[in-house]
N, C-alpha and C positions, 0 to 999 in steps of 0.2 A: 277425627282427622289422624291419619296413621303416621306414627313417628317413623322417620327414616333412620337407617343405621348410621352410627358414627364409627369413625376408625378408632382404635385403641391408641393409647399413648405410644405404644411400641410400633404400631403401624405408621403413626404420624412421624415418629423418629426416623424410621426406615425411609420414609418418603422425603423427609428433610435432608437427610444424608445423600440421597440420590440427587435431589435438587441442587444441594451445595456443590457437588462435584461436576454436575453438567452445566451449571450456570456460568455466564460470563462473569469476569471478576469484579464487576461494579464500579470499574474506573473508566469504562468507555473505550478502551483499547480494542481495536479490531472491530468496532461498531461501524458499519457502513452507512447507517441512516443518520444524517445530520440532526434530525428532529430527536431521535433517541439519544444520541451523543449529548445533545443540549439537555435532555431531560435527566441524564445520569449525573452531568457535571453541575447543572444550576439547580436541580431539585433534589435528587436522591442524596447528593454529596455536599449539599449547601450547609456549612457548618455555622452559619450566622445565627447569633443569639437574638432572634426577632423579639420585639417588644411584647408581643402577645404571649410568649411562652411563660413568663413569670406570672402574669395575671391569670392565665387559665390553670396553671398548675397549683397556684394559691387556692383557687376555686376547687380543684380536685381534692386538696388536703382538707378543705372544709367538709366536703361530702363524706370523706373517709372518717370523720369524726362526728358525723350526724346520725344518731341512733333513732331518729323518727322511723316509725314502722309503716310500710306501705302494703296494701293488698295487691298482688301481682296477678295480672292476667296476661298470658303469653299466647299469641296466635301462631307463632312460628316454631321451628325445630327446637328452639331453646338454648339453654346453656347447660353446664355441667350441674347446675342448681335445680333441684325440683321446681315444677311449675305450680301455679294456683296456690300459693302459700303467702304468709306474712313474711316479709323481709325488711330489714332495716335499710335506710338509704346507704349507710357505711357499707353493708354486706353487697349491695348492688354495685356500688362504686368500686368495691375490691375485686369482684368477680366479673362484672358485665360491661364495664365501660372500656374504651380503647386505651391501650397503654401510651405512655409519653411518646415513644418511638413512632407508632403509627398515626396517632392524633396529630403529631407535629408534621408528618408527612403530608397529611391532608392539608394543613395550612400552607405548606410550601408549594403544593400543587396549585392551590387557588391563588396564592400571592404571586405566583410566576405567570399563569396563563390568564388570570383576571376574568373568570366567567361571570357574566351578568345575571344568570339565573342558576341557583343552586337548589337542588332537590336531594333531600336525605330520607332514606327509608330505614327508620330505627333511630329514634331520638335518644333512648335511654335517659340518663339524667342531664344530657346536654353538653357534656365535655367536648366531643367531636364537633358538635354544632357550634359551640363557641369559637373553636379554632377556625372553622369554616367562615363564620360571619366576620371575625376580626381580620382575616386574611384579605378580604375586599369589602370593606364597609359599605361601598355603593352598590353591592349585589343584593338581589332579592333571595333571601334564604328561606326556604320552606322545608319543614321537617315533619315527617309522619311517624307517629307512635301509637301502637296498638293498645297498650295498657292505660286506661284512664288515669289511675293515680299517679303513674309515672309521668304521663303527659302533663297532668296539673302541676306537679313538682317541677318538671323541666321549664314550664311556662314561668313560674315564679323565679326560677333560677335566671332566666334570660332578663326578667325585669330587673332583678338585682344587679346583674351585669350591664344593664343598659343596652341589650342587643335587640334590634329590630327584627327578630326571628318570628315567622308565622308558623305556628304549630298546629297540626291537624291530628285529632285523636280518633282512633277507629281502626277496624281492619283495613290493611292496604287494599284488598279487593274492593273496598268500598270508597276509599278516600283518594286512591291514586288516579283512577280515570277522569273524575270531574276536575281535579286541579290540572291535570295535563291539558284539558280542553281550554283551560283559561290562560295557559302560557303560550307565547308565541314560539318558544323553543326552550329546550333544556340544555344549557351549556355545561353543567357538571352534575352528575347524579352519583350518589353514594348508597349502594344497596347493601344494607346490613341488618336485615330482619327477615324472618321467615325463611330459614335456610333449608328449603325444600327444593327439589329439583323442578318439579312442574311450576310452582310459584315464582321461582327465580327466573325461569325461562319466560313466563307470562309478563313479569314485571319488565324485564329487559325488552321484550318485544314492544310492549306499550311505550316504553321510553324511547326506543329507536325511532318510533313514528314522529317524535318530536325533536330529534337531534339535528345538528348541522355539521358542517365541515370541521368546525372547531371544538365540537362537543367531546367530553371525556366521561366514560362511565367506570366507576370503580367498585369492585365487589370485594367483600371481606370473607374471610374463613374459606378460601376456595378449595383447600384440601383437607377440611376438617370433617365434613360429612360426606358419605358415599354420593348422596343425591346432589349435593352442591358440586362436587367434582364433575358428575355426569352433565350437570347443567352448563358448566363452563366449557366442556368439550363441545357440546351442542352450540353454544353461543359462538365459539371460534369459527363455526361454519357459516354464521350469518352473513349473507352477501353485502350488507350495508357496512360492515366494519372493515377497516383496512390494516390494522395492526393490533396485537395484544402484547402486554408485558406481564410476565408472571414473577412476582416477588416472594412467591410461596404462600404466605398468608393472605396477600393481596394480589388481585389481578386488575389490570387496567385495559380499557378498550378504547381505541382511537379511530376516528372516522376520516382522517385527512386524506384528501386526494393526492398528496404529494407522495405518498406511498403508492408506486406504480403496481405493486402486486402485494398480495396478502403476506405479511411477515409476522412472525410470532417470537417474541424475545424472552429468554429466561435470564434474569439478572440477579446476581447476589446482592443481598441488602441486609 
């Protein structure tokens, strides 16, 4: 499987500076969409210290101190760490799981919009999954993970945290289609695995066949890899979506008919 080129740190820094100066100020001023204004005010800028924050961040600290060694198998574009090697849980937690800022944004999105079915592509050790599950305890949360040992570790973590997360281990190409056939719809999808252009487009199109008016799809690392950025440009042209929000590291897709015409928002966060 061919690796796709990544942007250098210098290239990403230049991209971020461009984003910073063209993005709206993140306060909602001048935003003509009531939906996006509400998103900025009550999701992006919500400073409430939710109950789940302390619980999951304590869990993160425990992972950062866990020296258990796992054998890693990575089907995707990978991280800055080499693939197919022995890594400690602490090393994975330090380099591969979502930061507090982005994981807690996931929590606020789910807490605000209350999706009933949540599908995550890329479990890792389960920090982001825990935030998703705690944000709406009544939701069905399904998480897909390619690496067998990481999936097994995440499953144990969910059991310790008392979270009813369903985890499916295996290549997304094999696990995503059958689980989609079992679901009436996907209300929230978080794509954070196999950051390749063709794979990202394929997973998105498979998901959109099961979305509804209120569905949200969130993609991570949208400006990190050349192929991922190309995939996002392609996705923006998909006729089923109505609006996109670019937060630089994260991209969100909305399907709501209240957007009378296609709108793309770039917001500073």
